[in-house]
N, C-alpha and C positions, 0 to 999 in steps of 0.2 A: 617585463621591458621594465628594469625599474628608473625611475627619475632621480639623479644624480643631485640633489639640488645641492650640497656640499661644495657639489663643484662648480656647480652652476651661479653660487653666490661668490666662490673665490674667484671666479674667473670676470663678473662685473665690471668691478673697479679698472680693473687692469686693460679690461676693454674698452671702456670709457678713455680712460683717456689715451687709451692708443688711436681710438676711430678719429678722437677731437682734439690731438695732442697739439696742433694748428689752427686751429678752429672754435677756442675758448669761447674767445669775447664776441664773435660770431653770435656760437649758440646761445651766448648770455644777451646781449642785444634783441633777437629778433625773438627769445623767448619772455624779454620783458615787454617788450612793446605788444606786442598779442595780448598779452596781458592787461596791461593799459588799456589797451582797446575796449578790452568784454568790460571796461568796466567793475569787476567785479570789488574792486579795492574804496569804490564810494561810498556804500551805506556803511561797511566799517568801520572810516573815516570819519565820515559825517552825520551819521544817524539816519536813522530808516523814515525820518517823516520827511518836510517838507526842511527844503534847503535855505539857509538864507542869501542875500545880494552877495552877502561876504564871501559867504562858503560858494557861489556860484562864480565870482572873482580866482581864488585860489584854487579852485577844481578848472579853469580856462587855461589857466598860469603851468597846473602841474602839467599839460600834454609835454611842453617845451623842450624837455630835458630828453624825451623820446623818440618827438620830430629829432633831435641832432642823432638819437640811435638810428633811426632809418634812412639819415645821409649817410650818415658813417657808413653803412653795410654796402648802398649805393655806392661808395666812392670807392670801397673794396675789391666790388667786382663790375670798375666802370666800363670792361669793354663788353661785358653784359649783357650789361644796363644799354646800352647805346646797342646792340643785335636785339634788343626785346623789345623796345620804342620803336624801330620801326616795320617789328613786327605786329602793332597793335594800334594799327590807324582809326579801328574804329573808335575804340572805348576813351583813346588820345582825344576824339573830333568829339564827345559825350563831355570830359572833365573840358574842357574847352568852351563848348558850349555854356556851362555854369557859368567861366569865367564874362562872356561875352554878352551874358542876362542880367553884369552890369548893369549895362545901358539901360535897360526897359525895364530895370524891375521898382517897384514900389516900394522897397529901402535899399538902395545902391550899398552903402555903407554895411548892412547887416550880411549882402550880400558877398560883399567882398570879404567880410572878417573869414567866414563858414568855408570861402572858399580857400581860402588858404591851409584854412585846416584840411577839408577833404583834402590838398593837393598833395600832403603831407601822410591821409590815410593812405592816398595810393601810393606816391611813390615807397611806402612799407612794402603795400604787397609785388613791387616793382622788384623791392631788390631781396627779400625772401624769396623768391622765385628765381632771381638772377645768380643767388651766391651758394646757392646750395641743392646738392642733387639730390632726388625723389627719395631716397632714402635716411639722408641728413633732414631733411625741410620739413617730414613726416617723424621727427623724433624733437625738432625744433618747436611744430605746433602741441607735439605730442606733454607736451615737457609743460607750455603754457597750461594746457588745459589739467592737466595732473597738481598745478598748485591752487587752480579755481576748485578741483573736488577735493583736496586736503580740506581748506579750508573752509568751505564751505561743509564738509562732515565737521569739521571740528566745530565750529560754532553751531550747527543743530545738535550734538549730542550734548556739550560740554556749553553752550550760551545760548539755550533756546527759545529765550528770551527775546534776540536778536536772529538768529539760523529758521526758524520755524513758523508760521503764520500762525495769530492768533483771532485775528478779522476777518471774513470775507470765504477763509479756504483753511476754519482750525485743522491745525496739526500738520498742514501738505510743509514737506521741507521750501526752504527757500535760500537757503544757503549764503549766502555773501551778496545777494541780490534783495530788492526790494521786494516781487515779487515771485512766485513760484516757476512760472512761465519761462521765467529768464534763468533762473536754474538745467530746466529741463530743456531747455536750446540747447544749452552749452553744454549740455553733458551728454548730449545726444549727437554732437559734433565733433565733442572728446571722445570720443568711443569711437568713432572712424579716424580720428587721427592718431590714438591708440593703439586698437589693431590693424594698422596700415604701419605702422614703425614695428608692431610685432613680427609682421609677413614681409620685412622690406630688413628687417636687423635680427636675424636668426641665433647674434649671440645672447641679446638681449630679451627672446620672446617670450620670456617665463615673465619677467615682471613689467614691460608693455600688455601682457594677455590680462596680469593681475589690474591691471590701470583700468582697461578698457571694462574687465568686471567692474568694479568701482565704478567705472561711470553709467555702467547700464543699472547699479543699484539704484544709484540719488536720481536717473530721470524716472524709475517707478516712483520712486520717495516723494519726487515733487507733484507725482498727482495730475499731471498735463497730461490730456489726450494729446494733442496736438503733437508736443515731444516724444509720446509713445510711437507716435506713428512715425514721426522723422527717424525714431530708433531701429523702427523693423525695417525704414526702407533704406537706412545706413548699413545695418546687417546685409538685406538684400541686394548691396550695390558691392558691396565687400566681399562675401560669396561669389556674385554673377563673378568680376574680375578673376576671384582665385578659379572658378571654374573652366572663365574661356579661355584661362593660358594652360590650360591642360593639352589642346590641341588644335589648330587651323578649324576641323570642319566643329567642333564643338564649341567654339569662339566664335564661327559663322551665327550657326543655329541658332545659339543665344543673345546673339544680338538683332535676328531677329525676333525672335521673343520678346526685347526688349523696346527695340521698333514697335511692334503688337499693343504692349504695354502703354507706353504710352500715346499713342494713338487713340487709344481707350478711355485713357484716363481724358486726352482733351475734350473725347465726347460725351464724358461725364459731366467737364467743367460745364461745357458749353449747355448742354439738354437736359443734364438732371441734376444741378447743383445742388438740391436738397439734398443728395443723397454723399455728397463730399463730405457737405453741412454736416448729417448725420454722425460722419467714418472723424471727422475734430471735434464731437464733442458741441458743436454750435447749433445755434434754432437758428429760422432761416433771414434773419437778418444779420447773422455772422456777430450779434451782440452789439449790435445799433452799426456796425459801420455800412452797410449796403446806404441807409440814411445820411453818413457822411458825404458819401458818393454820390450821390443824388444833389447832394447841396454841390460837390464839386462841378456837377457834371451842368451845371445853373449855372455858376459863375464861370465859366469856360467859356460861356455865349459870349463875354465880351471879347475874350482875348483868345482865340482858340490857339492859334500859330505858335508865337512865342512863352504865354502862360504869364506870368507873374513874376518870374526872378524865382531866383536858385536860393533856396532855402530861407524865405523870410515871411509866406502866410501868415503860418501859426503863431508871429509873433508880434504881427499887428493888428491894435487893440480898436483901431478906429471906429467912426459906428458906421461910417461905409466903406471900409474895407472889402476885403473878398472874407476873409473869415465872419466878421460880421452876418451876412449872409450864409453864408454854412451852417450857422448856429442857428438862423434862424430857419431854417429848411431843415436841421436834421433835431433839434429839439435840445441840445446841451453842447458843452466849447471839446471841441475836440485839440486834440496835442501833435494830428500828424493823419497823413492821411488813411494807413493802419491797409495801403497797398503800395507795393511798387509800381504799379505802370499809374498808379491814377498819381500815387504822389511824384512821379516824374512828367505824367502830363498839365497839373496844377501850378510846377515849374516852372516848365520850357517850353509847353503847349507839342502840339501833333509831331514838331522837327524831333524835340527832344524822342517824347516818347517816341518813334519812329530810329529812331536812332537806338536807344536801348534794347527795343526789338531784336534790330540785329547785331547788336552783340551779346543781347540771350542765346540765339540761333546760331551764330558763331563761335559760344564756350557750349553750346551741345555740340554740333559737329564734330568741333576739334576733339572734347571727351571720346566721342565714339567712334573718330578716325583713331585716335591713338590708343585707347583697348584696343584695339582692331592690331597695330601696328607691334602695340607686343611694349613698351614704354611709356606707355600711358600714369602710369602707380597706380596705386590703390584706395589712394584717395582721393582725385581728382572725379572722379564721376559718383560716386557717391555725397559727394560735398553741393555738388552742381545737384544732383535731386532734391535733398533739402532746400539749400537756398529755393529752388525752380517753388516749393511748396509750401515755405513761409512768406514768401514774394506776395503770392496772396493776396495777406489780411498781414502784414507788418509793410512798414516802410523800413527798406533794409538796403534798396538801391540808394546809390549818391549819397551815403550817410557819413558826415565827418567822423572822426576817433570812433569808427565802429569796428568791431572786430570779425563781422560776417560780412560785409562790404570788402573787409580787406581781406579776405580768406579768397572772397570770390573771386577779385581783382588779380591774387598770387597764382590761382586753380587757371586762369583764362593768359596769363604771362608764362606760366611754365607749359603750359599746352603748347603755346605759340612757336616754344625757344627748338630748333631744331634737333634738339636733339637731351637727352638728358647729362648735363656735364658731368665728368668723374671726379669726385673730388679732389685726387689728387692734383688735375690744372688749375684748383684754383690754392692749394699751397704753394704750389710755384707761382704764382700768382703776388701771391699773399708775399710770400719771402723774397719779390723784388721791391716793395713799394717803400 
């Protein structure tokens, strides 16, 4: 069987125009918001070194137009937004708790400022899930990651002073980010997005397949072991869903296999964490992270129920602030908890941690259920798996202006909606606005 490349190329642009004829503005808004939340633009614009205070102010103001884009997407699909809101009470309760922590925060103004940014980050996830069907949503996400991939490859090849690391890990590609791990992490998720877009959109299967291959290559060139594990996890997730759709019996068997693997991994984390560390290329202290967690456990003895307030512990430099105590225990100055779970506990205590655990469990259960039902898309479960692995050593929950948190919210909301809305419904709705 011969592949007709000429026919595929000639059909590509007409197919894009036909599929996105009424939704091109939503496509641009959605991809732009995700690209900005990736912060891939930060280093190319402001340098790969330390930023000045003036640059920090410009960066904060840079987000506002994209907040408006998120709001615009939400207004276009306002009916679906209301449906999504009442179907996701747990995550809304968690976000509300972040706002309420203003009243017990050690820095109320800092909590308020960061909550505003968080609310728009969450809004973007809701709007993307409500606005697009899975087929279109995967293309929006894949487009954002494609821009990141092409920009990173350009810098690494043509401006290696910017795109390649020269200290700590000489020769490792970092692309548009400060460190190689950022490139690897984004490309691992980008592969899942591009592969899902290829499976959901057969007319552009070759194009998205090539983009997925490019993201695999950049993940490898980043030399990030954790990202490589995430990539393999994403590949397995997409393949798992593809096989599960071959028939109900195979789907049930694969689901039991997935549950067994998850239980085995949970046992590994609880009873033999050093084996997991070895797999991720970390030492027994996770490069000093366990020292930070010891410090957090010490300071939480004073505020166990509600914590110290959302998003403010790591900027309070006072001699008697929690950060000073954490630094004394860890032996170095940390800038975040390097764990979703410890970060949430530190900011909002056991109440917030319990709510986050329920949101996390809800997302996994809905992902597995919708996969079995056959309308969960190809992107959801692999993203949840990658996010779950990253959450052990990275603070990416309730993060303001953060791509991975916005994607997690998007997936949870999409899984909570009763069905995968057909794009024609949105065309009719948009034409009446």
